[in-house]
C-alpha positions as CSV (number, residue, x, y, z in Angstrom):
1,M,0.0,0.0,0.0
2,V,1.3,3.5,-0.9
3,M,1.4,5.6,2.2
4,G,1.6,9.3,2.8
5,K,-0.8,12.2,3.1
6,N,-3.1,12.0,0.1
7,T,-6.3,13.9,-0.5
8,L,-8.7,13.9,-3.4
9,Y,-11.0,16.9,-3.7
10,A,-13.8,15.9,-6.0
11,L,-17.4,16.5,-7.1
12,S,-19.9,13.6,-6.8
13,T,-21.1,14.0,-10.4
14,C,-17.7,14.4,-12.1
15,S,-16.5,11.5,-14.3
16,H,-12.9,12.6,-14.0
17,C,-13.1,12.6,-10.2
18,K,-14.6,9.1,-10.3
19,S,-11.7,7.9,-12.6
20,T,-9.2,9.4,-10.2
21,K,-10.8,7.7,-7.3
22,R,-10.7,4.4,-9.2
23,L,-7.0,4.9,-10.1
24,L,-6.0,5.6,-6.5
25,S,-7.9,2.6,-5.3
26,D,-6.3,0.4,-8.1
27,C,-2.9,1.6,-6.9
28,N,-3.7,0.6,-3.3
29,V,-3.4,4.2,-2.2
30,E,-4.7,5.3,1.2
31,Y,-6.3,8.7,0.7
32,E,-8.9,11.1,2.1
33,Y,-11.8,11.6,-0.3
34,I,-13.9,14.8,-0.1
35,E,-16.9,15.4,-2.3
36,V,-17.1,19.1,-2.1
37,D,-20.7,19.4,-3.5
38,D,-22.0,17.2,-0.6
39,L,-20.7,19.7,1.9
40,E,-22.7,22.7,3.2
41,G,-22.2,26.1,4.9
42,D,-19.0,26.9,6.7
43,E,-17.5,23.4,6.1
44,R,-17.9,23.8,2.3
45,K,-16.4,27.4,2.4
46,A,-13.4,26.1,4.4
47,I,-12.7,23.3,2.0
48,L,-13.1,25.6,-1.0
49,A,-10.6,28.0,0.6
50,D,-8.2,25.0,1.0
51,I,-8.6,24.0,-2.6
52,K,-8.0,27.5,-3.9
53,E,-4.7,27.6,-2.1
54,L,-3.7,24.5,-4.0
55,N,-5.5,25.3,-7.3
56,P,-6.5,28.9,-7.7
57,R,-9.0,27.9,-10.5
58,C,-10.7,25.6,-8.0
59,S,-11.3,22.9,-10.6
60,F,-11.9,19.2,-10.0
61,P,-10.4,16.8,-9.4
62,T,-7.7,18.4,-7.3
63,I,-5.3,15.8,-5.9
64,K,-2.7,16.4,-3.2
65,I,-0.1,13.6,-2.9
66,N,2.2,14.5,-0.1
67,D,3.3,17.9,-1.3
68,I,2.5,17.5,-5.0
69,V,-0.7,19.0,-6.4
70,I,-2.2,17.6,-9.6
71,V,-5.2,19.1,-11.2
72,G,-7.4,17.0,-13.4
73,Y,-7.3,13.3,-14.2
74,R,-3.6,12.9,-15.2
75,E,-2.9,9.2,-14.8
76,E,0.8,9.3,-15.5
77,Q,1.4,12.3,-13.2
78,I,-0.6,10.7,-10.4
79,K,1.3,7.4,-10.8
80,E,4.7,9.2,-10.9
81,A,3.8,11.2,-7.7
82,L,2.8,8.0,-6.0
83,G,6.0,6.2,-7.2
84,V,3.9,3.6,-8.9
85,K,5.5,1.8,-11.9
86,N,3.6,1.4,-15.1
87,E,3.0,-2.1,-16.4
88,S,3.9,-1.6,-20.0
């Protein structure tokens, strides 16, 4: 299992977010998963502020792997940040 502080900020209706979640699970990564559109009030505002610090455009998915931020479903970048080797 890949360890570290990993967070996926996502929207429940986003296909790229779902693909990212599947990729992280397939890579046996332990991560925190936050569906921003399911949050309300101050909790939602606080999470959006956190995301804007990482990704000023506040687009989804936004993934933080240790200290690396990846915006969008970028399979190769995600695997590289995790140190996962490609099976090619």
